[in-house]
N, C-alpha and C positions, 0 to 999 in steps of 0.2 A: 235788299240782300240777303240769303237764305245761306247757310252750312248742313252740309248733311254728314254725319261723322259717321263709317262705319266701326264699331265698336266692340270690344271685348272688356266686359270690365270686370274682369280674372289680371288683365296687363296693368302694371303699372303705368305704362307710357299710356292707354287710350284715358288711364283715367285721367292721369296727368293734360292731358290734349285735352278733354273735353272741359277740366275745371275751370280752364285758362279761358274758352267760351262762352262758358255760362259767367265769369267773372267778367268779361266783358261787355258782355248783355247785346251775344248775338245769336239773333235769331239762329233757332236751328234745329233739328230734327235728330236722334237719335235712331241708327239703324243698326241692332243687334244682328250682322250680319252672319254670324256663325245658325243663329236659330230662321233668319233669313236673308238667305245668299242673294249676291250678283243676281244678274241676267247675264251671258256671257254679251250681250251687247251694253250693261253697263259699266260693266267690267272691262270693256274695250275703249270705250268714252274714258274711265275713272285713271285708262293706264295710259291715254293719249293727253293728257290734262295731267298728269304727271312727268308726262315725257320717257316713258318706262318700256321699258317691255315687257311680255307677260313672267319673263324669268328673272328680271331685278325686284321681282316682287312678292315674289314663293319665300317662305319660312321652309328652308331646305333641314333646320336641324330638325322639326318637326317628322317622331315618329311613324306617321302616315307615310310624306315625304323617303323615310326612308324604307316603306314599307314598299313603297311602289316604282322603288329605289330609280326615281329623276336624275340623280345625278350623272349616272350613267347612262340616258336616252337624251336623245335628240328629239326633240320636238318644233312645231309649226308652232308656228303664231296661234291658230285656232284651237289644234290641242291641247297647248299649256293654259289655251282662255276656258277647253271644255274642262280639265283636270282638274282647274281655279274652282270654278261654280258645282266643279261635283263636291269637292274637299276643300271646303272654304277656308276652312282653318291654316289651308296653306300661304294665304294671302294675311304682307305682313299688315298690320298695326300700328295707329290707327292711319287709314285713312278721308282727309277729311274734304270732300266736292263744295265749291261756289257756287252758288246759283247763276254764277258769269262766265258759269266755262273751265275758270282755275281749280287747279286740287295739289295741296300738298298730301306729304308723309310726315304726321309727325310725332319724327325721330330728329332728332328732338323734340317733346312738343311744345318748346317756343317758337316754331317754324312755322305755327300755324296763325300765327300772331301776323303773317305777309298776306292774308286773306281777309282781317280785318280794312 
């Protein structure tokens, strides 16, 4: 099994989750998702693995979210996905994907152990 972590090194939860993965010796790939955003399909697959709707994975307090007025908008699933792909800072972090299709949001970081 291999994990992929959508990582933001400026985020303490993301750093802590990555440290747990590394300490466990699990094979993993680090994806700096702000520099290498997921595609629409990748984001959709991740959300399905997480069991979340796009609006549940959005960081609504980001300045970009406020600038876009997303709290006041009714968006379809495809519109949410496009918005998140175009503005990856809106994606809650860290998302950890397992090669077997499972996924977790590393909040709190110790949740990543569910994938080991």
